[in-house]
C-alpha positions as CSV (number, residue, x, y, z in Angstrom):
1,M,70.9,260.5,-57.5
2,T,71.5,263.4,-55.3
3,D,73.1,263.7,-52.1
4,A,70.1,264.6,-50.4
5,E,68.4,261.2,-51.7
6,T,71.5,259.1,-50.7
7,L,71.4,260.7,-47.4
8,S,67.4,259.7,-46.7
9,R,68.1,256.1,-48.5
10,L,70.9,255.4,-45.8
11,R,69.0,256.5,-43.0
12,A,66.3,254.2,-44.1
13,L,68.5,251.6,-44.3
14,L,70.1,252.2,-40.6
15,R,66.5,252.3,-39.5
16,Q,65.7,249.1,-40.8
17,L,68.8,247.6,-39.4
18,R,68.1,248.6,-36.2
19,S,64.4,247.4,-36.3
20,S,65.1,244.1,-37.7
21,P,67.4,242.2,-35.3
22,W,68.1,239.4,-37.8
23,R,68.9,241.6,-41.2
24,L,72.2,241.3,-42.4
25,S,72.0,242.5,-46.0
26,F,71.5,245.6,-48.0
27,P,70.3,246.5,-51.8
28,D,72.7,245.3,-54.3
29,A,74.5,248.6,-54.8
30,D,74.8,249.3,-51.1
31,E,76.1,245.8,-50.8
32,R,78.7,246.0,-53.0
33,I,80.0,249.3,-51.7
34,F,79.9,247.3,-47.9
35,Q,81.8,244.7,-49.5
36,A,84.3,246.7,-51.1
37,D,84.8,248.9,-48.0
38,Y,85.0,245.7,-45.8
39,N,87.6,244.2,-48.0
40,Q,89.8,247.2,-47.7
41,R,89.0,248.0,-44.1
42,Y,89.7,244.5,-42.6
43,Q,92.3,242.9,-44.8
44,L,94.8,243.5,-41.9
45,H,92.5,241.3,-39.6
46,I,92.8,238.5,-42.1
47,Q,96.5,239.0,-42.3
48,M,96.8,239.1,-38.3
49,A,94.2,235.9,-38.0
50,G,96.5,233.7,-40.4
51,L,99.6,234.9,-38.7
52,L,98.3,233.6,-35.5
53,G,97.4,230.1,-37.2
54,L,100.6,230.2,-38.5
55,I,102.4,230.6,-34.9
56,T,100.0,228.1,-33.2
57,L,101.1,225.5,-36.1
58,L,104.7,226.0,-35.3
59,L,104.8,226.8,-31.6
60,P,104.2,223.1,-30.5
61,I,107.1,221.8,-32.6
62,P,109.8,222.2,-29.6
63,G,107.5,220.5,-27.6
64,N,106.7,217.6,-29.7
65,Y,110.2,216.7,-29.7
66,W,110.9,216.8,-26.0
67,L,107.8,215.1,-25.2
68,T,107.3,212.4,-28.0
69,P,110.0,212.2,-29.8
70,Q,109.1,209.2,-31.7
71,L,106.5,210.9,-33.3
72,Y,108.3,214.0,-33.9
73,I,108.9,213.3,-37.5
74,P,105.3,212.4,-38.6
75,T,104.2,215.6,-36.6
76,L,106.7,217.7,-38.2
77,R,105.6,216.7,-41.5
78,V,102.0,217.8,-41.1
79,S,102.9,221.0,-39.0
80,V,105.2,222.3,-41.6
81,G,103.0,221.3,-44.7
82,S,100.1,222.9,-43.1
83,A,102.4,225.9,-42.3
84,I,103.5,226.3,-45.7
85,L,100.2,226.5,-46.9
86,L,99.1,229.1,-44.4
87,M,102.2,231.1,-45.6
88,L,100.9,231.1,-49.3
89,S,97.5,232.0,-48.5
90,L,99.2,234.9,-46.0
91,A,101.2,236.1,-49.1
92,Y,98.2,236.2,-51.3
93,S,96.2,237.9,-49.0
94,T,98.4,240.9,-49.3
95,S,97.8,241.4,-52.9
96,E,94.8,243.5,-54.6
97,H,93.6,240.5,-56.1
98,A,93.0,238.8,-52.9
99,R,90.6,241.6,-51.4
100,P,87.3,240.0,-53.1
101,R,88.4,236.7,-52.3
102,Q,89.3,237.3,-48.4
103,Q,86.2,235.5,-47.3
104,V,87.2,232.2,-49.3
105,L,90.9,232.7,-47.5
106,I,89.7,232.9,-44.2
107,L,87.2,229.4,-44.6
108,I,90.4,227.6,-46.4
109,N,92.7,229.0,-43.7
110,T,90.3,227.9,-40.9
111,V,89.7,224.7,-42.7
112,V,93.6,223.6,-42.9
113,A,94.5,224.9,-39.3
114,Y,91.3,222.7,-37.9
115,A,92.2,219.8,-40.1
116,T,95.6,219.8,-39.1
117,T,95.1,219.9,-35.1
118,L,92.8,216.7,-35.9
119,L,95.5,215.1,-37.8
120,L,97.9,216.1,-35.2
121,A,95.8,214.9,-32.4
122,E,95.4,211.6,-34.3
123,L,99.0,211.2,-34.4
124,Q,99.9,211.9,-31.1
125,V,99.2,209.8,-27.8
126,A,97.4,210.6,-24.6
127,P,97.0,213.1,-23.1
128,L,98.6,215.2,-26.0
129,N,95.9,213.9,-28.4
130,D,93.2,215.4,-26.3
131,Y,95.1,218.9,-25.8
132,Y,95.3,219.0,-29.8
133,A,91.5,218.5,-29.7
134,V,90.8,220.7,-27.5
135,G,93.2,223.4,-28.8
136,S,90.9,223.3,-32.2
137,V,88.8,225.8,-30.3
138,L,91.5,228.5,-30.6
139,V,91.4,227.8,-34.6
140,I,87.7,228.2,-34.6
141,M,87.6,231.5,-32.6
142,G,90.6,232.9,-34.4
143,G,88.9,232.2,-37.9
144,F,85.7,233.2,-36.9
145,V,86.1,236.2,-34.5
146,V,89.7,237.7,-35.2
147,S,89.7,237.5,-38.9
148,R,86.1,239.3,-38.9
149,L,84.3,236.4,-40.8
150,L,81.1,237.0,-42.2
151,F,78.3,235.4,-40.7
152,S,77.2,233.7,-43.8
153,W,80.4,232.5,-44.7
154,G,80.7,231.5,-41.0
155,L,77.9,229.3,-41.4
156,L,79.7,227.7,-44.6
157,T,82.7,227.4,-42.7
158,A,81.0,225.9,-39.6
159,A,79.5,223.3,-42.1
160,A,82.9,222.6,-43.6
161,L,84.3,221.7,-39.9
162,C,81.7,219.5,-39.3
163,V,82.1,217.4,-42.3
164,I,85.9,217.2,-41.5
165,L,85.2,216.2,-37.7
166,A,83.0,213.4,-39.2
167,S,85.5,211.9,-41.9
168,H,88.1,212.1,-38.8
169,L,86.0,210.3,-36.6
170,L,85.0,207.7,-39.2
171,R,88.6,207.1,-40.6
172,T,90.4,206.9,-37.0
173,H,87.3,204.8,-35.5
174,A,87.2,206.7,-32.7
175,D,85.5,205.6,-29.6
176,I,82.6,206.9,-28.0
177,E,84.0,209.0,-25.5
178,M,86.6,210.5,-28.0
179,I,83.4,211.0,-30.6
180,T,81.7,212.7,-27.5
181,I,84.8,215.1,-26.4
182,Q,85.3,216.2,-30.2
183,C,81.7,216.9,-30.8
184,F,81.1,218.5,-27.5
185,V,84.2,220.9,-28.4
186,L,83.2,221.8,-31.8
187,C,79.7,222.5,-30.6
188,L,80.7,224.6,-27.9
189,A,83.4,226.6,-29.9
190,L,80.5,227.3,-32.8
191,S,77.9,228.2,-29.9
192,F,80.1,231.2,-29.3
193,A,81.8,231.6,-32.6
194,L,78.9,231.8,-34.6
195,P,76.8,234.6,-32.7
196,G,79.7,236.5,-32.2
197,T,80.0,236.4,-36.1
198,F,76.8,237.6,-36.5
199,L,76.9,240.4,-33.8
200,I,80.3,241.2,-35.2
201,E,78.6,241.5,-39.0
202,R,75.8,243.5,-37.6
203,S,78.2,246.2,-35.8
204,L,80.2,246.1,-38.9
205,R,77.4,247.2,-41.0
206,M,75.6,249.6,-38.9
207,N,79.1,251.5,-38.6
208,H,79.6,251.1,-42.1
209,L,76.3,252.8,-42.6
210,Q,77.0,255.5,-40.0
211,G,80.1,256.1,-41.8
212,R,78.8,256.8,-45.0
213,L,76.4,259.1,-43.4
214,L,78.9,261.0,-41.8
215,D,80.8,261.4,-44.7
216,L,77.9,262.8,-46.7
217,E,76.6,265.1,-44.0
218,Q,80.2,266.8,-43.7
219,S,80.7,266.9,-47.9
220,D,77.0,268.9,-47.3
221,L,78.5,270.9,-44.2
222,R,81.6,271.6,-46.5
223,Q,79.4,272.6,-49.5
224,A,77.3,274.6,-47.3
225,H,80.7,276.6,-45.9
226,L,82.0,276.9,-49.4
227,H,78.7,278.6,-50.6
228,L,78.4,280.8,-47.5
229,E,82.4,281.8,-47.9
230,I,81.3,282.6,-51.6
231,L,78.5,284.5,-50.6
232,T,80.4,286.6,-47.7
233,A,83.2,287.1,-50.6
234,T,80.6,288.1,-53.4
235,D,78.7,291.4,-53.9
236,G,75.0,290.4,-54.0
237,L,74.1,292.8,-56.9
238,T,76.9,292.2,-59.3
239,H,78.4,288.8,-58.4
240,I,82.0,290.3,-58.4
241,A,84.1,290.2,-55.2
242,N,83.0,292.5,-52.6
243,R,84.9,295.3,-50.6
244,R,85.7,292.7,-48.0
245,S,87.1,290.2,-50.7
246,F,89.3,293.3,-52.4
247,D,90.6,294.1,-49.1
248,N,92.0,290.9,-48.4
249,A,93.0,290.3,-51.9
250,L,95.3,293.4,-51.9
251,A,96.8,292.7,-48.8
252,Q,97.8,289.1,-49.9
253,E,99.0,290.7,-53.6
254,W,100.8,293.4,-51.6
255,S,102.9,291.0,-49.5
256,R,103.3,288.4,-52.5
257,Q,104.6,291.2,-54.9
258,M,106.9,292.6,-52.2
259,R,108.5,289.2,-51.6
260,S,109.0,289.1,-55.7
261,E,109.8,292.7,-55.8
262,M,107.1,293.0,-58.7
263,P,105.1,296.3,-59.5
264,L,101.3,295.6,-58.4
265,S,98.7,298.0,-60.3
266,L,95.5,299.3,-59.2
267,L,92.5,300.9,-61.4
268,M,89.7,302.6,-59.7
269,V,86.7,303.1,-61.5
270,D,83.8,305.2,-61.1
271,V,80.5,305.5,-63.1
272,D,80.0,309.2,-64.2
273,H,77.0,310.7,-63.4
274,F,75.3,307.6,-61.8
275,K,73.4,309.3,-59.3
276,S,71.5,311.1,-61.8
277,Y,70.9,308.0,-63.8
278,N,69.7,305.9,-60.7
279,D,67.3,309.1,-59.8
280,R,65.6,309.8,-63.1
281,L,65.8,306.4,-64.5
282,G,65.3,304.3,-61.2
283,H,66.9,301.6,-59.3
284,P,66.2,298.8,-61.2
285,M,67.7,300.4,-64.3
286,G,70.6,301.5,-61.9
287,D,71.2,298.0,-61.0
288,E,71.4,296.7,-64.4
289,C,73.9,299.0,-65.3
290,L,76.0,298.2,-62.6
291,R,75.9,294.7,-63.6
292,R,76.6,295.2,-67.1
293,I,79.9,297.4,-66.3
294,A,80.9,294.7,-63.7
295,E,80.7,291.9,-66.4
296,Q,83.0,294.0,-68.5
297,L,85.2,294.7,-65.8
298,A,85.6,290.9,-64.7
299,A,86.5,290.1,-68.2
300,Y,90.0,291.9,-67.5
301,A,90.4,289.6,-64.4
302,Q,91.8,286.4,-66.1
303,R,95.3,285.8,-64.6
304,P,95.9,284.2,-61.0
305,G,95.7,287.2,-58.7
306,D,93.7,289.4,-60.7
307,L,90.8,290.6,-59.1
308,A,87.4,292.8,-60.0
309,A,85.4,293.8,-56.9
310,R,83.1,296.4,-56.1
311,Y,84.7,298.7,-54.3
312,G,81.4,300.7,-53.1
313,G,78.3,302.3,-54.3
314,E,79.1,302.9,-58.3
315,E,82.7,302.6,-57.8
316,F,84.5,299.3,-58.8
317,A,88.4,298.3,-58.6
318,L,90.6,295.9,-60.3
319,I,93.7,294.3,-59.0
320,L,96.5,293.6,-61.5
321,P,99.5,292.3,-59.9
322,G,102.9,292.1,-61.8
323,T,101.3,294.7,-64.1
324,A,103.7,297.6,-65.3
325,P,102.2,301.0,-65.4
326,E,102.0,301.3,-69.2
327,A,100.5,297.9,-69.1
328,A,98.0,299.1,-66.7
329,L,97.3,302.3,-68.4
330,Q,96.4,300.1,-71.8
331,I,93.9,298.0,-69.8
332,G,92.2,300.9,-68.2
333,E,91.7,302.5,-71.6
334,K,90.4,299.3,-73.0
335,L,88.2,299.1,-70.2
336,R,86.8,302.4,-70.8
337,L,86.1,301.9,-74.6
338,S,84.5,298.4,-73.9
339,I,82.2,300.1,-71.6
340,Q,81.1,302.8,-74.3
341,T,80.6,300.0,-76.5
342,L,77.5,299.0,-74.1
343,A,75.9,302.0,-75.3
344,I,73.9,302.3,-72.2
345,A,71.8,305.6,-72.6
346,H,72.2,308.0,-70.3
347,P,69.5,310.6,-70.1
348,D,72.3,313.3,-69.3
349,Q,74.8,312.4,-71.7
350,A,74.9,310.1,-75.2
351,Y,75.6,307.1,-73.1
352,V,77.1,305.8,-69.6
353,S,81.0,306.4,-69.1
354,V,83.2,305.7,-66.8
355,S,86.4,307.4,-65.2
356,I,89.4,305.5,-64.4
357,G,92.2,306.0,-61.9
358,V,95.5,303.9,-62.4
359,A,98.1,303.4,-59.8
360,T,101.2,301.2,-59.7
361,M,104.0,300.8,-57.2
362,I,106.5,298.2,-56.2
363,P,105.7,297.1,-52.8
364,L,108.4,298.0,-50.1
365,P,108.7,297.4,-46.3
366,G,107.2,300.5,-44.5
367,I,104.6,300.9,-47.2
368,T,101.2,299.4,-47.0
369,A,98.7,298.8,-49.4
370,E,96.6,301.6,-48.7
371,Q,99.4,304.0,-50.0
372,L,98.4,302.3,-53.3
373,V,94.7,302.8,-53.0
374,L,95.0,306.6,-52.1
375,R,97.1,306.9,-55.2
376,A,94.8,305.3,-57.5
377,D,91.7,307.3,-55.7
378,E,93.8,310.5,-56.4
379,A,94.0,309.7,-60.0
380,L,90.5,308.9,-60.4
381,Y,89.6,312.2,-58.6
382,Q,92.0,313.9,-61.2
383,A,89.9,311.9,-63.9
384,K,86.9,312.9,-62.7
385,S,88.2,316.7,-62.6
386,Q,89.5,317.0,-66.0
387,G,86.0,316.3,-67.7
388,R,85.6,312.3,-66.8
389,D,85.4,309.8,-69.2
390,R,89.0,308.9,-69.3
391,V,92.0,307.5,-67.8
392,V,94.4,309.1,-65.6
393,T,97.8,307.6,-64.3
394,Y,98.8,308.6,-61.1
395,R,102.0,310.8,-61.0
396,F,103.7,311.8,-57.7
397,N,104.6,315.4,-59.5
398,D,100.7,316.2,-59.8
399,A,99.8,314.3,-56.5
400,A,99.4,318.1,-54.8
401,E,97.0,319.2,-57.5
402,A,95.2,316.2,-57.6
403,T,94.3,315.7,-54.1
404,P,90.8,315.9,-53.7
405,P,89.1,318.6,-51.1
406,P,88.0,316.9,-47.6
407,G,84.7,315.2,-47.8
408,H,84.7,314.1,-51.3
409,S,83.0,310.8,-52.2
410,P,82.0,308.9,-55.2
411,E,78.6,310.1,-54.9
412,S,79.9,313.8,-55.4
413,R,82.2,313.0,-58.2
């Protein structure tokens, strides 16, 4: 499924969730993604709820010692036993294996904490037993809300708590007043906890869908931005780097080679008699000729830092970092011969040929990359003036002879 199809499907799910106030489900594939995201995102909440439950069980121990010393040992055993169970559950919840079972852990922890408060209430005397019974509200709210319990599991947990309360009341033969109080407390707690759980899950599901939509939209924006960068850095006709990319790459390589004190070579390539070729055979044929030459040029830009670019019109450039003058000259000669082997027919000569100027410099402080371009351009002009279809390396002693007259351009070469 494409990103566009996924975006459309997620938007439809979000609309359904907003229009259906009782909806709490996704299709199977999206439900699995939601559950996995939930388990990862809210694992800490579950651990915090378990930790709060553990503190709640251990906190009354000193008070029991001072208020009811005769009942301290029985209540201590219950509190410590439940605390051990919660600590084991808390330790297990930190493992990767526990993530798919987090809802089960919340149910178990809530049931253990609730049963413990009822058992402590059973062991204590008035009015402490009433306090423990009322304290079960905190257990329920912590288990349902703090731990981010999902609504379906909340219903199961509520049913389990009702069974525990019923068995507690039957076992203790509680009077009608105690039955009324404890049933009222449980119903009151669940009447707040279950709707809260439902609303929280709806919010989590909507946030999940909105988060996925935002990620996909940002991914599309990044792809569009990358595509735009490629378009702005690429020549539309030849599909190699354009002049802007050439200028940026040359500046970067100039700085990099200056730091490493390595040579930087530049080849300037011009198609011989291209104006005549273009005028007599037409622009479509001229464009195809430039594309085929660009393909040959790109084959020599294989290393990191190498760059083949269309410099302008029928002129191309090849940046070769870390390349000595002799190696650059050999590459230029190979390039010239490879264009000959294309055997592109020319109306004024046998085949299309190129002239290549080569210049190499070790970048130094106080010298700019423009000097390298000027030297390669001067070598190219010399290759043109010597009869074209050749490779000429810039030599400082020949610079004066090779300097082109004012106003020369690639079209006049």
